[in-house]
N, C-alpha and C positions, 0 to 999 in steps of 0.2 A: 882680694877679697871683699874689702870695703865697698869698693865700687859695684861689684856684682851683687852685694847684699842690698845696696842702695837701688839697683835696678829690681832686684827681686821685690823689695817692699813696694816700689812704683806700681808694678805689675799687679801687686796683691790688692792694691786698695780699690780698683773699680768693681771687682766681681762681675756676674754675669746677669743680674736682673731676674725677674721672674721669682719664683718660689724658692729663692737662694738667699740665705743670711749671710753677711760678710762680718765676721766678729771684729775686724780691724778697721771696718768704716761705719757699721750700722750700731745703733743703739737699740736695745730691747727693753722698752720701758715697763714691759710686765715682769721681768725677770732681773734686769740689772739692778744691783744695789747703789746707793749713793757712793760715787768715787770709783765705781767699775763702769767701764764702756770702751768704745773703741782705743782712746789714747792710752788707757790702762792696759788694755790687752796687747797693744802694739809694743809698750814696754816691757811686758813679760815675753813676748815672743823674741824681741831684741836680746833680752837676758838670756833667754835659753839659747839662742845661737850665738853668743859671745863665748866661744870656746874652740878649741881645735879638736874636732870629734875624730875617735878613731872608727867610728861607724855612724851609718844613718838608717833609721828604720822608716819605711815609706808605708803608711796605712793607706786607706780607701778613701774616706772623706770625713770632714768634720761632723760631729754629732751634738745634739742639743744637750746631753747631760755632760758633756765634756768640754771640747773646744769652743763651743759656742759661748761658753761663760768664761772660761779660763783664759783662751787666747793661745793656747798651745795644744798641739795634737796628743792624743792619748794622755790627758791631763785633766783630773777634775778639780773642782773647787774643794772638795774634801781633802785630797791631797795637799794642795796649796796651803790650805789653811793648818794642816797637820806640819808644815814645814819639812817635809820629806823630799821636796823636789828640787834639785840641785839649781842654785842661781836664782830662783825664784822667791819672791816674797810679796806678801800683800799688806804687811805691816799689821797683822791681825785683823783687818777689815774683811767682812763679809764681802763675797763677789755677787751674791744674789739676793733676792728678798724672800726666797723659799724658806719655808720653816728650817729644814735642814739642809746642811750643804749638799750641794749635787755630787752624786758619787756615781760613777760610771765604771761598770763591771771590766770591761777590757782594759781602760786606763789602770785599774788596780793591778789586774794581772800583769801588764806590761812592767809596770814601775816594781813590782814585787820580784819579778823574774830579773829585770836589770840589776837590782840590788843583790840578789841571791847569787848572781853571776859576777858580782863585783865590776860590773860595766856601767853602772848609772851616771858616773861623773862624766864620762867622755862619749856620750851616746845623744844624738841630735835625732828628734822624732819630726816626721813632717806627713802629709797626705798628698796622695796622687791628685784628689781633687781637693784643693785648698779649702773651700768654703762649705758651709753647711746646707746641703739641699734638704727641704722639707716639703710636708705635703702642703697644698695650697691654702692659706690662712691659718696653718696650724704650726707656729713656730717651734713649739715642743714636740716635734715628730722628726722621724728620719725616713729619707727616700733614697733610692739609687739615683744617681746622677745620669741625666741622659747621654747620649753618644756626644751631642753637640757640646754640652757642659763639659764633659771630660775632656773635650778638644781644647777647650778654653784653659782648662786647668793645667796643660801640659805645658803652656808657656811660663807659668809660675814654678812649676815643678823643675823645668830645665834651667831656670835663673837661679833657683836656690842650690841645685847641684852643680852648676858652674861656679859658684861660690867655694865649693869644697871639693876641688877636682882630685880625682883618684881616690876618695874614701869610700871603703867598702859599703855596698849597699844590701839592706835585707827588705824584700818585698813582704810585706804583712797582707796576706789575702790575694786572691786571683785579680782583683781590678788593679791593685797595685802593680802586681807582676806584669800585666799586659801594658800599663803605663809605662814602666820603666823600658820594657821592650821597644815601645814607640819612640823613646827617646835614645834608643842605641846604647843604653848602657847596661852591663850584667849585674845580676843580683842574685842573692840566695833567696829563695823562694821558702816562705814560713806560713803555716797555717795560721789564719786569723784566730785570735783567742775567744772569739763570741760563738755563740751557739754549740758549746761544749768542746772548743778548740783550745782550751787553756793549756791542757798537759801536752799537746802536739806542738803548741807555739813554744814552749819551754824548752822542749826536747830538741825542737829544729833550731832553735836560737843557739843552745848548748853546742849542738854538733857544729854550726856554722862558725862558732868560734874557735873550735879546737884546733884546726889547721894553723891559724896565725899565732895562737897561743904556743904551739910547738915549735913554730919558726922562730919565735921570740925567744924561746929557750935555747934553741940551737946557735943563736947569735950571741 
C-alpha cells in the first residue's frame, strides 16, 4: 500500500495546467493563511489516507470552498477548525485569510451523514478529478472539468484505488460514476448532496451500507 500511495502522490503533484488549481502543489496568495499551503495540505491529505478504510466515497472535483483550502475532498476549513474530521488537525491555526472560515455545504452534509451512520472514522474521501477546475482568472469559482482534464485525473484516481484494493466504492454524482466505470471498478451510485440532493445522498448511503452491515451481523 505504501508504494502505491507514493505513486499516487507523485501523479497528484503536476496537475493539468490551464485554469486548474492544484491544492497540493500550488499556493493561493489571496486565500492561504500563513502556515497553510501545498505542504500543509499534503500533510493533511496523507493523514486522511492513513487508515484502513471500510469504504471510499468518490466525488466529482475539488472546489474552491472545500478542498482548494483544506487539501481533503468534501472537507472545509470550518470542519477542520471545529476538530470534527478524524485524523486531521491544524493546531487551531486558520487555513485561509477569509474573515470567516470557508464552509462548503456538500462537505457539511457528507460529514454529518458519515457521523450519523457511525462510519466517519473508517471512510476515505476522494474525487474523480483530483484538482480544482475554475473559471479562467477566477480562483474562487468552480467549473466542470473538460473531457481531456477528466482523462488526466483518471490516472490519479486509479493510483489511489490501487492502494486500497477491494475496498467498496461509492460514486457521489454522475461524473464520479462515469469515472469509476472507466477504471473498470464497480461502485454504488449516490446522488450528489448539492443542488437539493442532501436527503437522497443520505438515504442512498444508508441503503448502500445495509447489506454489508447485515453480512457482518451474520458472521
